[in-house]
C-alpha positions as CSV (number, residue, x, y, z in Angstrom):
1,X,-5.1,14.3,12.4
2,X,-1.9,12.2,12.3
3,X,-0.3,11.3,9.0
4,X,-1.2,7.6,9.2
5,X,-4.9,8.4,9.6
6,X,-4.7,10.9,6.8
7,X,-3.1,8.4,4.5
8,X,-5.7,5.8,5.6
9,X,-8.6,8.1,4.7
10,X,-6.9,8.9,1.4
11,X,-6.5,5.1,0.6
12,X,-10.2,4.4,1.4
13,X,-11.2,7.3,-0.7
14,X,-9.0,6.1,-3.6
15,X,-10.6,2.6,-3.4
16,X,-14.1,4.0,-3.4
17,X,-13.2,6.3,-6.4
18,X,-11.7,3.3,-8.4
19,X,-14.9,1.3,-7.7
20,X,-17.1,4.2,-8.7
21,X,-15.3,4.8,-12.0
22,X,-15.1,1.0,-12.7
23,X,-18.9,0.9,-13.2
24,X,-18.6,2.9,-16.4
25,X,-15.2,1.7,-17.7
26,X,-16.2,-2.0,-17.3
27,X,-19.6,-1.3,-19.0
28,X,-17.8,0.4,-21.9
29,X,-15.7,-2.7,-22.6
30,X,-18.7,-5.1,-22.8
31,X,-19.7,-6.8,-24.9
32,X,-17.9,-5.2,-27.9
33,X,-14.4,-5.8,-26.7
34,X,-14.9,-8.7,-24.3
35,X,-18.0,-10.6,-23.1
36,X,-18.8,-10.6,-19.3
37,X,-17.7,-14.2,-18.5
38,X,-14.5,-13.9,-20.4
39,X,-13.9,-10.6,-18.6
40,X,-14.3,-12.3,-15.2
41,X,-11.8,-15.0,-16.1
42,X,-9.3,-12.4,-17.1
43,X,-9.9,-10.5,-13.9
44,X,-9.6,-13.4,-11.4
45,X,-6.7,-15.0,-13.2
46,X,-4.5,-11.9,-13.3
47,X,-5.5,-10.9,-9.8
48,X,-4.6,-14.4,-8.6
49,X,-1.2,-14.2,-10.2
50,X,-0.5,-10.9,-8.6
51,X,-1.5,-12.1,-5.1
52,X,0.6,-15.2,-5.5
53,X,3.6,-13.1,-6.5
54,X,2.9,-10.8,-3.5
55,X,2.8,-13.8,-1.2
56,X,6.3,-14.8,-2.1
57,X,7.6,-11.8,-0.2
58,X,5.6,-12.6,3.0
59,X,5.7,-15.4,5.6
60,X,4.1,-18.6,4.5
61,X,1.0,-19.7,6.3
62,X,-0.5,-23.2,6.5
63,X,-4.2,-23.6,6.1
64,X,-6.0,-25.9,8.6
65,X,-7.8,-28.8,6.9
66,X,-11.2,-27.8,8.4
67,X,-11.0,-24.3,6.8
68,X,-10.6,-25.4,3.1
69,X,-14.4,-25.8,2.7
70,X,-15.1,-22.3,3.9
71,X,-12.3,-21.0,1.7
72,X,-13.8,-22.6,-1.3
73,X,-17.3,-21.2,-0.4
74,X,-15.8,-17.8,0.0
75,X,-14.2,-18.0,-3.4
76,X,-17.5,-19.1,-4.9
77,X,-19.6,-16.3,-3.4
78,X,-17.0,-13.6,-3.4
79,X,-15.1,-14.1,-6.7
80,X,-17.4,-16.3,-8.9
81,X,-21.2,-15.8,-8.4
82,X,-20.6,-12.2,-7.2
83,X,-18.6,-11.2,-10.3
84,X,-20.6,-13.3,-12.8
85,X,-23.8,-11.5,-11.6
86,X,-22.2,-8.1,-11.6
87,X,-20.6,-8.2,-15.0
88,X,-23.7,-9.9,-16.6
89,X,-25.9,-7.2,-15.0
90,X,-23.6,-4.5,-16.2
91,X,-23.8,-5.8,-19.8
92,X,-27.6,-5.6,-19.6
93,X,-28.2,-2.5,-17.4
94,X,-26.5,0.8,-16.7
95,X,-23.5,2.1,-14.5
96,X,-25.8,4.3,-12.4
97,X,-28.2,1.4,-11.6
98,X,-25.3,-0.9,-10.6
99,X,-23.8,1.7,-8.3
100,X,-27.1,2.4,-6.6
101,X,-28.0,-1.3,-6.0
102,X,-24.6,-2.0,-4.5
103,X,-25.5,0.2,-1.5
104,X,-28.0,-2.5,-0.5
105,X,-25.1,-4.5,0.8
106,X,-25.4,-3.1,4.4
107,X,-29.2,-4.0,4.4
108,X,-28.5,-7.5,3.1
109,X,-25.8,-8.0,5.7
110,X,-28.3,-7.1,8.4
111,X,-30.8,-9.6,7.1
112,X,-28.2,-12.4,6.8
113,X,-26.8,-11.6,10.3
114,X,-30.3,-12.0,11.7
115,X,-30.8,-15.3,9.9
116,X,-27.4,-16.9,10.6
117,X,-25.9,-14.9,13.5
118,X,-29.2,-14.4,15.3
119,X,-28.8,-10.7,15.6
120,X,-31.9,-8.8,16.6
121,X,-33.8,-6.6,14.1
122,X,-35.6,-3.7,15.6
123,X,-38.7,-2.0,14.2
124,X,-36.7,0.9,12.8
125,X,-34.3,-1.5,11.1
126,X,-37.3,-3.4,9.6
127,X,-38.6,-0.2,8.2
128,X,-35.2,0.5,6.7
129,X,-35.0,-2.9,5.1
130,X,-38.4,-2.4,3.6
131,X,-37.5,0.9,2.1
132,X,-34.3,-0.4,0.7
133,X,-36.0,-3.3,-1.0
134,X,-38.7,-1.1,-2.3
135,X,-36.1,1.1,-3.9
136,X,-34.5,-1.9,-5.6
137,X,-37.9,-3.1,-6.8
138,X,-38.6,0.3,-8.3
139,X,-35.5,0.0,-10.4
140,X,-36.4,-3.5,-11.5
141,X,-40.1,-3.1,-12.2
142,X,-40.4,0.5,-13.5
143,X,-36.9,0.9,-15.0
144,X,-36.6,1.8,-18.7
145,X,-36.7,-1.5,-20.6
146,X,-33.9,-0.7,-23.0
147,X,-31.5,2.0,-24.1
148,X,-28.7,1.9,-26.7
149,X,-26.1,0.5,-24.3
150,X,-28.4,-1.5,-22.1
151,X,-30.6,-4.1,-23.8
152,X,-32.5,-5.3,-20.8
153,X,-32.3,-3.0,-17.8
154,X,-34.8,-4.8,-15.4
155,X,-33.1,-8.1,-15.9
156,X,-29.7,-6.5,-15.4
157,X,-30.9,-4.9,-12.2
158,X,-31.9,-8.4,-11.0
159,X,-28.4,-9.6,-11.6
160,X,-27.1,-6.6,-9.6
161,X,-29.2,-7.8,-6.6
162,X,-27.8,-11.3,-7.0
163,X,-24.4,-9.7,-7.0
164,X,-25.2,-7.8,-3.8
165,X,-26.6,-10.9,-2.0
166,X,-23.6,-13.0,-3.0
167,X,-21.1,-10.4,-1.8
168,X,-23.0,-10.1,1.5
169,X,-22.9,-13.9,2.0
170,X,-19.1,-13.7,1.3
171,X,-18.6,-11.0,3.9
172,X,-20.4,-13.1,6.5
173,X,-18.5,-16.3,5.6
174,X,-15.0,-14.7,5.4
175,X,-15.1,-13.0,8.8
176,X,-13.9,-16.0,10.9
177,X,-11.0,-16.5,8.5
178,X,-9.7,-13.0,8.7
179,X,-8.7,-13.5,12.3
180,X,-6.7,-16.7,11.5
181,X,-4.8,-15.8,8.2
182,X,-3.3,-12.8,6.5
183,X,-5.2,-11.1,3.8
184,X,-2.8,-12.0,1.1
185,X,-2.9,-15.7,2.1
186,X,-6.7,-15.7,1.9
187,X,-6.8,-13.8,-1.4
188,X,-4.3,-15.9,-3.2
189,X,-6.3,-19.0,-2.5
190,X,-9.7,-17.3,-3.1
191,X,-8.5,-16.2,-6.6
192,X,-6.9,-19.5,-7.4
193,X,-10.2,-21.4,-6.7
194,X,-12.1,-18.6,-8.5
195,X,-9.9,-19.0,-11.6
196,X,-10.5,-22.8,-11.6
197,X,-14.2,-22.5,-11.2
198,X,-14.6,-19.7,-13.8
199,X,-12.4,-21.4,-16.3
200,X,-15.0,-23.7,-17.9
201,X,-17.6,-20.8,-17.8
202,X,-15.5,-18.1,-19.3
203,X,-12.8,-19.8,-21.5
204,X,-14.9,-19.6,-24.7
205,X,-15.6,-15.9,-24.4
206,X,-12.0,-15.3,-23.3
207,X,-10.5,-17.0,-26.4
208,X,-12.9,-15.0,-28.7
209,X,-11.0,-11.8,-28.0
210,X,-8.4,-10.7,-30.6
211,X,-5.8,-9.8,-27.9
212,X,-3.0,-8.9,-30.3
213,X,-5.2,-6.5,-32.2
214,X,-6.4,-4.5,-29.1
215,X,-5.5,-0.8,-29.2
216,X,-3.5,0.7,-26.3
217,X,-6.5,2.7,-24.9
218,X,-8.5,-0.5,-24.6
219,X,-5.6,-2.4,-23.0
220,X,-5.4,0.5,-20.5
221,X,-9.1,0.2,-19.7
222,X,-8.8,-3.6,-19.2
223,X,-5.8,-3.0,-16.9
224,X,-7.7,-0.5,-14.9
225,X,-10.5,-3.0,-14.2
226,X,-8.3,-6.1,-13.8
227,X,-5.5,-4.6,-11.7
228,X,-6.9,-1.4,-10.3
229,X,-10.4,-2.6,-9.3
230,X,-9.3,-6.0,-8.0
231,X,-5.7,-5.8,-6.7
232,X,-5.0,-2.3,-5.7
233,X,-8.4,-1.5,-4.2
234,X,-8.0,-4.5,-1.9
235,X,-4.5,-3.4,-0.8
236,X,-5.8,0.2,-0.3
237,X,-8.6,-1.1,1.9
238,X,-6.3,-3.4,3.9
239,X,-4.0,-0.4,4.6
240,X,-7.0,1.7,5.6
241,X,-8.3,-1.0,8.0
242,X,-5.0,-0.8,10.0
243,X,-5.7,2.7,11.0
244,X,-9.5,3.1,10.7
245,X,-12.5,1.3,12.2
246,X,-14.3,-1.2,9.9
247,X,-17.5,0.8,10.2
248,X,-15.6,3.9,8.9
249,X,-14.4,1.8,5.9
250,X,-17.9,0.6,5.3
251,X,-19.2,4.1,5.1
252,X,-17.1,4.7,2.0
253,X,-19.4,2.4,0.0
254,X,-21.8,5.4,-0.2
255,X,-19.2,7.3,-2.2
256,X,-19.5,4.8,-5.1
257,X,-22.9,5.9,-6.5
258,X,-21.9,9.6,-6.2
259,X,-18.6,9.0,-8.1
260,X,-20.2,6.5,-10.5
261,X,-23.0,8.9,-11.4
262,X,-20.8,11.9,-11.8
263,X,-18.3,10.0,-14.0
264,X,-21.0,8.3,-16.1
265,X,-22.9,11.6,-16.7
266,X,-19.6,13.5,-17.5
267,X,-18.5,11.0,-20.1
268,X,-22.0,10.5,-21.5
269,X,-22.3,6.8,-20.6
270,X,-25.5,7.2,-18.6
271,X,-28.0,9.8,-17.5
272,X,-30.0,10.7,-14.4
273,X,-33.8,10.2,-14.4
274,X,-36.4,11.0,-11.8
275,X,-37.0,7.3,-11.4
276,X,-33.4,6.6,-10.5
277,X,-33.3,9.5,-8.1
278,X,-36.4,8.2,-6.4
279,X,-35.0,4.7,-6.1
280,X,-31.7,6.0,-4.8
281,X,-33.5,8.1,-2.1
282,X,-35.5,5.1,-1.0
283,X,-32.4,2.9,-0.9
284,X,-30.2,5.4,0.9
285,X,-33.0,6.1,3.5
286,X,-33.4,2.4,4.0
287,X,-29.7,1.8,4.5
288,X,-29.5,4.8,6.9
289,X,-32.4,3.5,9.1
290,X,-31.3,-0.1,9.0
291,X,-27.7,0.6,10.0
292,X,-28.4,3.4,12.5
293,X,-27.2,2.6,16.0
294,X,-29.8,3.2,18.7
295,X,-29.1,5.8,21.3
296,X,-29.0,4.5,24.9
297,X,-30.0,6.7,27.8
298,X,-27.3,7.1,30.5
């Protein structure tokens, strides 16, 4: 294995690890320190500033007039609805549930690709889609109604599914843009629009935070979510994509629930139950079947 590939695998692993830990750290901050919509405004605005600063050191690219509508839509699905649903869900449900439901993204991408890109869905993939959706429904319908840090788990799980659907739509819509513009160019505009859209939604919750009174450990947690989970993970994935196949990068999403579960259990933020294990098995099996490539006879 050459050094570049090794570093690429390390970068992809680091991104998945940050995402996995983020489920618990973000949960720990809400709603006592900051409420979900205020948290999102903080996240997109700071990330936007960082990407605009980064763009100053790169060649400037002009956006074609016809692409502005798609860019705005990508910002809405990828940095507004996606984040609003995730953080709202996390404030109501648990870190383990959020990390399990996010693995539905490959299944949802398959469904959306069939609807909008006319890709064929085989019987095996149909079975996989069914199992994945059943697993998600198990979490929603039969999940524990409440626990001390999760006031409405079933409703929170519904928000997680909205998050996964929105993110999947974003991935479908952003694909044509990635071949025309650099990643930093796209992200600086995505986060600018996301900040403007989120501003009226999150400004009241944002201003409720006593920023000057926050202890250093809380500031560190906020920085981890805002900078680490948004800015650095994206840069890690971009570096990894230069040396690895997209399908290889996509496989790292399955590290998230493993890391999230281990971290949440270790710090006492969540616990495993037979119901969650059953739902995870159904979802993982569904994802495996729906994304499995058929073997062709030579």
